[in-house]
Chimera marker file (.cmm) of the C-alpha trace (Angstrom):
<marker_set name="trace">
<marker id="1" x="-13.718" y="9.770" z="214.628" r="1" g="1" b="0" radius="0.5"/>
<marker id="2" x="-11.675" y="12.941" z="214.523" r="1" g="1" b="0" radius="0.5"/>
<marker id="3" x="-9.153" y="13.509" z="211.839" r="1" g="1" b="0" radius="0.5"/>
<marker id="4" x="-6.582" y="14.171" z="214.366" r="1" g="1" b="0" radius="0.5"/>
<marker id="5" x="-6.938" y="10.760" z="215.450" r="1" g="1" b="0" radius="0.5"/>
<marker id="6" x="-6.991" y="9.394" z="211.822" r="1" g="1" b="0" radius="0.5"/>
<marker id="7" x="-3.989" y="10.835" z="211.267" r="1" g="1" b="0" radius="0.5"/>
<marker id="8" x="-2.079" y="9.334" z="214.374" r="1" g="1" b="0" radius="0.5"/>
<marker id="9" x="-3.252" y="6.317" z="213.367" r="1" g="1" b="0" radius="0.5"/>
<marker id="10" x="-1.906" y="6.923" z="209.508" r="1" g="1" b="0" radius="0.5"/>
<marker id="11" x="1.163" y="7.834" z="210.920" r="1" g="1" b="0" radius="0.5"/>
<marker id="12" x="1.441" y="5.037" z="213.199" r="1" g="1" b="0" radius="0.5"/>
<marker id="13" x="0.823" y="2.786" z="210.150" r="1" g="1" b="0" radius="0.5"/>
<marker id="14" x="3.428" y="4.291" z="208.190" r="1" g="1" b="0" radius="0.5"/>
<marker id="15" x="5.910" y="4.204" z="211.027" r="1" g="1" b="0" radius="0.5"/>
<marker id="16" x="5.425" y="0.172" z="211.136" r="1" g="1" b="0" radius="0.5"/>
<marker id="17" x="5.837" y="-0.106" z="207.151" r="1" g="1" b="0" radius="0.5"/>
<marker id="18" x="9.599" y="1.845" z="207.918" r="1" g="1" b="0" radius="0.5"/>
<marker id="19" x="10.763" y="-0.893" z="210.263" r="1" g="1" b="0" radius="0.5"/>
<marker id="20" x="10.660" y="-3.945" z="207.879" r="1" g="1" b="0" radius="0.5"/>
<marker id="21" x="12.744" y="-2.059" z="205.504" r="1" g="1" b="0" radius="0.5"/>
<marker id="22" x="15.475" y="-1.610" z="207.780" r="1" g="1" b="0" radius="0.5"/>
<marker id="23" x="15.064" y="-5.556" z="208.867" r="1" g="1" b="0" radius="0.5"/>
<marker id="24" x="15.381" y="-6.221" z="204.517" r="1" g="1" b="0" radius="0.5"/>
<marker id="25" x="18.689" y="-4.116" z="204.373" r="1" g="1" b="0" radius="0.5"/>
<marker id="26" x="20.106" y="-6.059" z="207.148" r="1" g="1" b="0" radius="0.5"/>
<marker id="27" x="19.243" y="-9.065" z="205.586" r="1" g="1" b="0" radius="0.5"/>
<marker id="28" x="20.460" y="-8.227" z="202.069" r="1" g="1" b="0" radius="0.5"/>
<marker id="29" x="23.490" y="-7.017" z="203.598" r="1" g="1" b="0" radius="0.5"/>
<marker id="30" x="24.217" y="-10.274" z="205.833" r="1" g="1" b="0" radius="0.5"/>
<marker id="31" x="23.551" y="-12.047" z="202.443" r="1" g="1" b="0" radius="0.5"/>
<marker id="32" x="25.870" y="-10.382" z="200.795" r="1" g="1" b="0" radius="0.5"/>
<marker id="33" x="28.665" y="-10.140" z="202.851" r="1" g="1" b="0" radius="0.5"/>
<marker id="34" x="28.396" y="-14.149" z="203.184" r="1" g="1" b="0" radius="0.5"/>
<marker id="35" x="28.208" y="-15.016" z="199.679" r="1" g="1" b="0" radius="0.5"/>
<marker id="36" x="31.219" y="-12.386" z="199.015" r="1" g="1" b="0" radius="0.5"/>
<marker id="37" x="33.079" y="-14.705" z="202.258" r="1" g="1" b="0" radius="0.5"/>
<marker id="38" x="32.463" y="-17.815" z="200.333" r="1" g="1" b="0" radius="0.5"/>
<marker id="39" x="33.677" y="-16.323" z="197.458" r="1" g="1" b="0" radius="0.5"/>
<marker id="40" x="36.046" y="-13.689" z="197.021" r="1" g="1" b="0" radius="0.5"/>
<marker id="41" x="36.169" y="-13.782" z="193.798" r="1" g="1" b="0" radius="0.5"/>
<marker id="42" x="32.385" y="-12.551" z="193.309" r="1" g="1" b="0" radius="0.5"/>
<marker id="43" x="32.812" y="-8.995" z="195.007" r="1" g="1" b="0" radius="0.5"/>
<marker id="44" x="33.630" y="-6.930" z="191.978" r="1" g="1" b="0" radius="0.5"/>
<marker id="45" x="30.398" y="-8.459" z="190.332" r="1" g="1" b="0" radius="0.5"/>
<marker id="46" x="28.511" y="-8.474" z="193.714" r="1" g="1" b="0" radius="0.5"/>
<marker id="47" x="28.952" y="-5.005" z="195.158" r="1" g="1" b="0" radius="0.5"/>
<marker id="48" x="27.405" y="-2.842" z="192.071" r="1" g="1" b="0" radius="0.5"/>
<marker id="49" x="24.383" y="-4.486" z="192.555" r="1" g="1" b="0" radius="0.5"/>
<marker id="50" x="24.294" y="-4.911" z="196.021" r="1" g="1" b="0" radius="0.5"/>
<marker id="51" x="24.215" y="-0.905" z="196.329" r="1" g="1" b="0" radius="0.5"/>
<marker id="52" x="21.648" y="-1.111" z="193.953" r="1" g="1" b="0" radius="0.5"/>
<marker id="53" x="19.485" y="-3.064" z="195.690" r="1" g="1" b="0" radius="0.5"/>
<marker id="54" x="19.711" y="-1.125" z="199.213" r="1" g="1" b="0" radius="0.5"/>
<marker id="55" x="18.927" y="1.566" z="197.575" r="1" g="1" b="0" radius="0.5"/>
<marker id="56" x="15.886" y="0.180" z="196.063" r="1" g="1" b="0" radius="0.5"/>
<marker id="57" x="14.250" y="-1.363" z="199.994" r="1" g="1" b="0" radius="0.5"/>
<marker id="58" x="15.974" y="2.173" z="201.151" r="1" g="1" b="0" radius="0.5"/>
<marker id="59" x="13.497" y="4.537" z="198.639" r="1" g="1" b="0" radius="0.5"/>
<marker id="60" x="10.691" y="2.744" z="200.281" r="1" g="1" b="0" radius="0.5"/>
<marker id="61" x="11.025" y="3.894" z="203.656" r="1" g="1" b="0" radius="0.5"/>
<marker id="62" x="12.060" y="7.387" z="201.974" r="1" g="1" b="0" radius="0.5"/>
<marker id="63" x="8.432" y="7.208" z="200.236" r="1" g="1" b="0" radius="0.5"/>
<marker id="64" x="7.318" y="6.120" z="203.837" r="1" g="1" b="0" radius="0.5"/>
<marker id="65" x="8.749" y="9.434" z="205.178" r="1" g="1" b="0" radius="0.5"/>
<marker id="66" x="7.667" y="11.314" z="202.885" r="1" g="1" b="0" radius="0.5"/>
<marker id="67" x="3.793" y="10.533" z="203.407" r="1" g="1" b="0" radius="0.5"/>
<marker id="68" x="4.614" y="10.594" z="207.636" r="1" g="1" b="0" radius="0.5"/>
<marker id="69" x="5.696" y="14.442" z="207.105" r="1" g="1" b="0" radius="0.5"/>
<marker id="70" x="2.847" y="15.060" z="204.687" r="1" g="1" b="0" radius="0.5"/>
<marker id="71" x="0.271" y="13.769" z="206.970" r="1" g="1" b="0" radius="0.5"/>
<link id1="1" id2="2" r="1" g="1" b="0" radius="0.2"/>
<link id1="2" id2="3" r="1" g="1" b="0" radius="0.2"/>
<link id1="3" id2="4" r="1" g="1" b="0" radius="0.2"/>
<link id1="4" id2="5" r="1" g="1" b="0" radius="0.2"/>
<link id1="5" id2="6" r="1" g="1" b="0" radius="0.2"/>
<link id1="6" id2="7" r="1" g="1" b="0" radius="0.2"/>
<link id1="7" id2="8" r="1" g="1" b="0" radius="0.2"/>
<link id1="8" id2="9" r="1" g="1" b="0" radius="0.2"/>
<link id1="9" id2="10" r="1" g="1" b="0" radius="0.2"/>
<link id1="10" id2="11" r="1" g="1" b="0" radius="0.2"/>
<link id1="11" id2="12" r="1" g="1" b="0" radius="0.2"/>
<link id1="12" id2="13" r="1" g="1" b="0" radius="0.2"/>
<link id1="13" id2="14" r="1" g="1" b="0" radius="0.2"/>
<link id1="14" id2="15" r="1" g="1" b="0" radius="0.2"/>
<link id1="15" id2="16" r="1" g="1" b="0" radius="0.2"/>
<link id1="16" id2="17" r="1" g="1" b="0" radius="0.2"/>
<link id1="17" id2="18" r="1" g="1" b="0" radius="0.2"/>
<link id1="18" id2="19" r="1" g="1" b="0" radius="0.2"/>
<link id1="19" id2="20" r="1" g="1" b="0" radius="0.2"/>
<link id1="20" id2="21" r="1" g="1" b="0" radius="0.2"/>
<link id1="21" id2="22" r="1" g="1" b="0" radius="0.2"/>
<link id1="22" id2="23" r="1" g="1" b="0" radius="0.2"/>
<link id1="23" id2="24" r="1" g="1" b="0" radius="0.2"/>
<link id1="24" id2="25" r="1" g="1" b="0" radius="0.2"/>
<link id1="25" id2="26" r="1" g="1" b="0" radius="0.2"/>
<link id1="26" id2="27" r="1" g="1" b="0" radius="0.2"/>
<link id1="27" id2="28" r="1" g="1" b="0" radius="0.2"/>
<link id1="28" id2="29" r="1" g="1" b="0" radius="0.2"/>
<link id1="29" id2="30" r="1" g="1" b="0" radius="0.2"/>
<link id1="30" id2="31" r="1" g="1" b="0" radius="0.2"/>
<link id1="31" id2="32" r="1" g="1" b="0" radius="0.2"/>
<link id1="32" id2="33" r="1" g="1" b="0" radius="0.2"/>
<link id1="33" id2="34" r="1" g="1" b="0" radius="0.2"/>
<link id1="34" id2="35" r="1" g="1" b="0" radius="0.2"/>
<link id1="35" id2="36" r="1" g="1" b="0" radius="0.2"/>
<link id1="36" id2="37" r="1" g="1" b="0" radius="0.2"/>
<link id1="37" id2="38" r="1" g="1" b="0" radius="0.2"/>
<link id1="38" id2="39" r="1" g="1" b="0" radius="0.2"/>
<link id1="39" id2="40" r="1" g="1" b="0" radius="0.2"/>
<link id1="40" id2="41" r="1" g="1" b="0" radius="0.2"/>
<link id1="41" id2="42" r="1" g="1" b="0" radius="0.2"/>
<link id1="42" id2="43" r="1" g="1" b="0" radius="0.2"/>
<link id1="43" id2="44" r="1" g="1" b="0" radius="0.2"/>
<link id1="44" id2="45" r="1" g="1" b="0" radius="0.2"/>
<link id1="45" id2="46" r="1" g="1" b="0" radius="0.2"/>
<link id1="46" id2="47" r="1" g="1" b="0" radius="0.2"/>
<link id1="47" id2="48" r="1" g="1" b="0" radius="0.2"/>
<link id1="48" id2="49" r="1" g="1" b="0" radius="0.2"/>
<link id1="49" id2="50" r="1" g="1" b="0" radius="0.2"/>
<link id1="50" id2="51" r="1" g="1" b="0" radius="0.2"/>
<link id1="51" id2="52" r="1" g="1" b="0" radius="0.2"/>
<link id1="52" id2="53" r="1" g="1" b="0" radius="0.2"/>
<link id1="53" id2="54" r="1" g="1" b="0" radius="0.2"/>
<link id1="54" id2="55" r="1" g="1" b="0" radius="0.2"/>
<link id1="55" id2="56" r="1" g="1" b="0" radius="0.2"/>
<link id1="56" id2="57" r="1" g="1" b="0" radius="0.2"/>
<link id1="57" id2="58" r="1" g="1" b="0" radius="0.2"/>
<link id1="58" id2="59" r="1" g="1" b="0" radius="0.2"/>
<link id1="59" id2="60" r="1" g="1" b="0" radius="0.2"/>
<link id1="60" id2="61" r="1" g="1" b="0" radius="0.2"/>
<link id1="61" id2="62" r="1" g="1" b="0" radius="0.2"/>
<link id1="62" id2="63" r="1" g="1" b="0" radius="0.2"/>
<link id1="63" id2="64" r="1" g="1" b="0" radius="0.2"/>
<link id1="64" id2="65" r="1" g="1" b="0" radius="0.2"/>
<link id1="65" id2="66" r="1" g="1" b="0" radius="0.2"/>
<link id1="66" id2="67" r="1" g="1" b="0" radius="0.2"/>
<link id1="67" id2="68" r="1" g="1" b="0" radius="0.2"/>
<link id1="68" id2="69" r="1" g="1" b="0" radius="0.2"/>
<link id1="69" id2="70" r="1" g="1" b="0" radius="0.2"/>
<link id1="70" id2="71" r="1" g="1" b="0" radius="0.2"/>
</marker_set>
């Protein structure tokens, strides 16, 4: 295989790894809103944890983006 073909395949795989991170962020935020909707007193303790969790999930997409542009 040519190096260009391998690079294109690698970039396609990287793009496919970025899609589940968007779905995971949406699922995480939806679950947090549902929990706050059921028990509004949780908002003060839950909100910082959700922000940290979203940042950790987003870091996976950022690593993939860096790898995409590195190739």
